[in-house]
Structures are given as structure tokens and as C-alpha cells.
C-alpha positions in Angstrom: 163.7 -148.6 220.3 164.3 -152.2 221.0 167.8 -153.6 220.2 168.6 -156.5 217.8 170.9 -159.4 218.7 172.8 -161.2 216.1 173.9 -164.5 216.8 175.4 -167.3 214.8 177.8 -170.2 213.9 181.6 -168.2 213.6 181.6 -164.6 211.6 178.0 -165.3 210.6 176.7 -162.7 213.0 179.5 -160.2 212.5 179.0 -160.8 209.0 175.7 -159.5 209.0 176.0 -156.9 211.2 178.7 -155.3 208.7 176.7 -156.0 205.8 173.6 -154.1 207.0 175.9 -151.0 208.2 177.4 -151.0 205.1 174.1 -150.6 203.5 172.2 -148.4 206.3 175.1 -146.8 208.4 175.9 -147.2 211.6 173.0 -148.8 213.8 172.3 -148.4 217.4 171.6 -151.1 219.6 172.9 -153.7 217.2 175.2 -156.5 218.5 176.8 -159.5 217.1 177.7 -162.2 219.2 179.6 -164.9 217.4 179.7 -168.2 218.4 183.3 -169.1 218.4 185.3 -172.7 217.8 186.9 -171.9 221.4 183.3 -171.1 223.0 182.0 -173.8 225.3 178.2 -173.5 225.4 178.4 -172.4 229.0 180.9 -169.8 227.9 178.5 -168.5 224.9 175.4 -168.5 227.2 177.6 -166.4 229.2 177.9 -164.1 226.2 174.7 -163.9 225.3 173.5 -162.8 228.8 176.3 -160.1 229.0 175.4 -158.8 225.6 171.7 -158.3 226.5 172.0 -157.4 229.8 171.9 -153.0 228.9 168.4 -153.8 227.2 165.1 -154.0 228.4 163.2 -154.9 224.9 165.0 -157.0 222.1 164.9 -159.2 219.2 167.2 -162.0 218.5 168.3 -163.0 215.0 169.8 -166.5 214.9 171.2 -168.3 212.2 170.0 -171.8 212.4 167.0 -173.7 214.1 168.4 -176.1 215.9 171.7 -174.6 216.0 173.9 -174.4 219.5 173.3 -170.2 219.4 169.7 -170.8 218.9 169.2 -173.5 221.4 170.9 -171.2 223.8 169.0 -168.3 222.9 166.1 -169.8 224.4 167.2 -169.8 227.5 166.8 -166.1 227.2 163.5 -166.3 225.8 162.0 -168.4 228.9 163.5 -165.3 231.1 163.7 -161.9 229.5 160.8 -159.8 227.4 162.8 -161.0 224.0 161.6 -163.2 221.1 164.3 -165.6 218.6 163.7 -166.1 215.0 166.0 -168.5 213.2 166.8 -168.3 209.6 168.2 -165.1 209.8 169.5 -163.1 206.6 170.2 -159.6 205.4 166.7 -159.2 204.1 164.9 -159.6 207.2 167.9 -157.7 209.1 167.3 -154.7 206.8 163.7 -154.7 207.4 163.7 -155.0 211.1 166.3 -152.2 211.5 164.0 -150.0 208.9 160.7 -150.8 210.9 162.4 -150.4 214.6 163.3 -146.5 213.3 159.8 -145.9 212.1 158.3 -147.0 215.7 157.0 -150.3 214.9 156.2 -152.4 217.7 158.3 -155.5 217.8 155.9 -158.0 217.2 154.8 -156.0 213.6 158.8 -155.9 213.0 159.4 -159.3 213.3 156.4 -160.1 211.4 157.5 -158.1 208.5 161.1 -159.4 208.9 159.8 -163.1 208.4 157.9 -161.8 204.9 160.3 -160.4 203.8 163.1 -162.8 204.7 161.1 -165.7 202.8 160.1 -163.8 199.8 163.6 -162.8 199.5 164.6 -166.4 198.4 164.8 -166.5 194.7 166.3 -168.6 192.4 167.7 -166.1 189.1 167.9 -168.2 185.9 168.0 -167.3 182.2 164.2 -167.8 182.6 163.4 -165.0 184.8 165.9 -162.5 184.0 
């Protein structure tokens, strides 16, 4: 089973992990790596490298395209067997966690997660209730 590494500004990654585990229960190989205000880019990159060290195959879910966490994750993508997906949200994470349990490949899991992540964006208003 591939690992899922959650990254983002502040406690975004920790909150996303906590929310997923509230719904699905404790998850194996699910790691949150928050970028804290005290972290320099160099320190955060080292935190990322340490977090992924135990895993051969993993996907990184980042909060924001162009943000420091995603930009630093690009160094891992260049040197490791991994993918980084930006715009992470809870439906996307739940899809990846479910698909990896059913034995899907990392590529198929990512494809499904992107689709679910996009379709989960919806305005609720009085016209569609």
C-alpha cells in the first residue's frame, strides 16, 4: 500500500488528516507535515525528506499550487518515485484512502481523487436545496 503525505501551510495538513481519520478511522501510512511559521524553506524540505524516508511509493497532497510546501515537494518528485497533487481537499483524500485499500494503482487513485475533488466543489443555495 502506498503512503499518503499531506502538506500545507499552518495546520492544514494536520486538520485534513484528523478529519479523514474521524470519518474512516486511523489510517496506515498517512502522514501530515505542516509548514509552521518558524520553518525556513530549508528546514521544511528536510522535514519532508524525513517524512517520506520510510516509503518506497507515495503520493503528496499539497494545499496550494505555487505555495512553499508544493514548491518544495517538487524536489522530492524529481528524485523519488512519487507524485504531488495540489488543491488538496477532504473528498480527494477520502477517495485516495479508499482506493488504495481496494488495491488500485497510485495513478488510478490520483485520477479518481482529482475527479472527486473537483466535483465536490458545489454551491449550496436556495435554488438547489
